[in-house]
C-alpha positions in Angstrom: 41.3 -15.5 -54.8 41.1 -15.1 -51.0 42.1 -17.7 -48.5 40.7 -18.3 -45.0 43.8 -16.5 -43.7 42.6 -13.3 -45.3 39.3 -13.3 -43.5 38.7 -12.3 -40.0 37.0 -15.0 -37.9 33.4 -14.6 -36.9 33.3 -14.3 -33.2 30.3 -13.7 -30.9 31.6 -10.1 -30.4 31.4 -9.3 -34.1 28.7 -11.6 -35.3 25.9 -9.1 -34.6 27.7 -6.4 -36.6 28.2 -8.7 -39.6 24.7 -10.0 -40.1 21.5 -8.9 -38.5 19.5 -11.6 -36.8 16.7 -13.2 -38.9 14.7 -15.1 -36.3 11.0 -14.7 -36.5 10.9 -13.1 -33.0 13.4 -10.5 -34.1 11.5 -9.8 -37.3 8.3 -9.4 -35.3 9.9 -6.9 -32.9 11.4 -4.9 -35.7 8.0 -4.6 -37.3 6.3 -3.7 -34.0 9.0 -1.0 -33.5 8.5 0.1 -37.1 12.2 -0.1 -37.9 13.1 0.3 -41.6 15.3 -2.4 -43.1 19.0 -1.5 -43.5 19.0 1.5 -41.2 21.4 0.9 -38.3 22.7 2.6 -35.2 25.8 2.0 -33.2 26.0 0.4 -29.7 27.3 3.8 -28.4 24.1 5.5 -29.6 22.0 2.8 -28.0 23.9 3.2 -24.7 23.5 7.0 -24.9 19.7 6.7 -25.4 19.5 4.2 -22.5 21.4 6.6 -20.2 19.1 9.5 -21.1 15.9 7.5 -20.5 17.3 6.3 -17.2 18.2 9.8 -16.2 14.6 11.0 -17.0 13.1 8.2 -15.0 15.4 8.9 -12.1 14.4 12.6 -12.1 10.8 11.6 -12.1 11.2 9.3 -9.1 13.3 11.9 -7.2 10.6 14.6 -7.8 7.6 12.4 -7.1 8.9 10.6 -4.0 11.2 13.1 -2.4 10.8 16.7 -3.6 7.0 16.9 -4.0 5.8 15.0 -0.9 8.5 16.2 1.6 10.6 19.1 0.5 8.1 21.5 -1.2 5.3 21.1 1.4 7.9 21.7 4.2 8.6 25.1 2.8 4.9 25.7 2.0 4.8 25.6 -1.7 3.5 23.3 -4.5 0.7 21.5 -2.7 -1.2 19.4 -5.1 1.0 19.9 -8.3 2.8 16.6 -7.9 0.4 14.4 -9.8 0.1 16.9 -12.7 3.9 17.2 -13.1 4.2 13.4 -12.5 2.0 12.6 -15.4 4.0 14.9 -17.7 7.4 13.6 -16.6 6.0 10.0 -16.8 4.9 10.5 -20.4 8.4 12.0 -21.2 10.0 8.9 -19.6 7.8 6.5 -21.6 8.7 8.3 -24.9 12.4 8.2 -23.9 12.4 4.5 -23.0 10.6 3.7 -26.3 13.2 5.7 -28.2 16.1 3.8 -26.4 14.4 0.4 -27.1 14.3 1.4 -30.8 18.0 2.4 -30.7 19.0 -1.0 -29.1 17.1 -2.8 -31.9 18.5 -0.5 -34.7 22.0 -1.2 -33.4 21.2 -5.0 -33.3 22.7 -4.8 -29.8 23.4 -8.2 -28.2 21.3 -7.2 -25.1 18.3 -5.8 -27.1 15.9 -8.4 -25.7 17.1 -7.9 -22.1 16.6 -4.1 -22.4 13.2 -4.5 -24.2 11.9 -6.6 -21.2 13.4 -4.1 -18.7 12.0 -1.1 -20.6 8.6 -2.6 -21.0 8.5 -3.4 -17.3 9.3 0.2 -16.4 6.8 1.5 -18.9 4.2 -0.7 -17.2 5.0 0.8 -13.9 4.9 4.3 -15.3 1.4 3.7 -16.9 0.2 2.4 -13.5 1.6 5.5 -11.7 0.0 7.8 -14.4 -3.4 6.2 -13.8 -3.0 6.7 -10.1 -1.9 10.3 -10.6 -4.8 11.0 -13.0 -7.3 9.5 -10.5 -5.9 11.7 -7.7 -6.3 14.8 -9.8 -10.0 14.2 -10.5 
């Protein structure tokens, strides 16, 4: 027979790890993200995925707004390739952000909703920029 002294208390820090949330909004997001029940990830894996997606987005912005418009034309190369490479890198960034959103949800991370909103906002900007790049190609 166990007593309450044997059990560790449930705190906000370990509550997410003990039982996954069962709100209807969480269940809806898990179904949208096509996450299987019972499969989990760690918070460290979620942070790693976030860092990788942020790195890819940073590289895209550096290339599109510094290297392609200023550096390469100054040395006389790569005129007009910016939009094509921008679309490719943008698609890679969208896939990476989606992957990291899935990791946050699989880990049942406490900031999963925050990152989902942030990630979807960035994806929206990337889609807008991809449409602009495709329009400039044609």
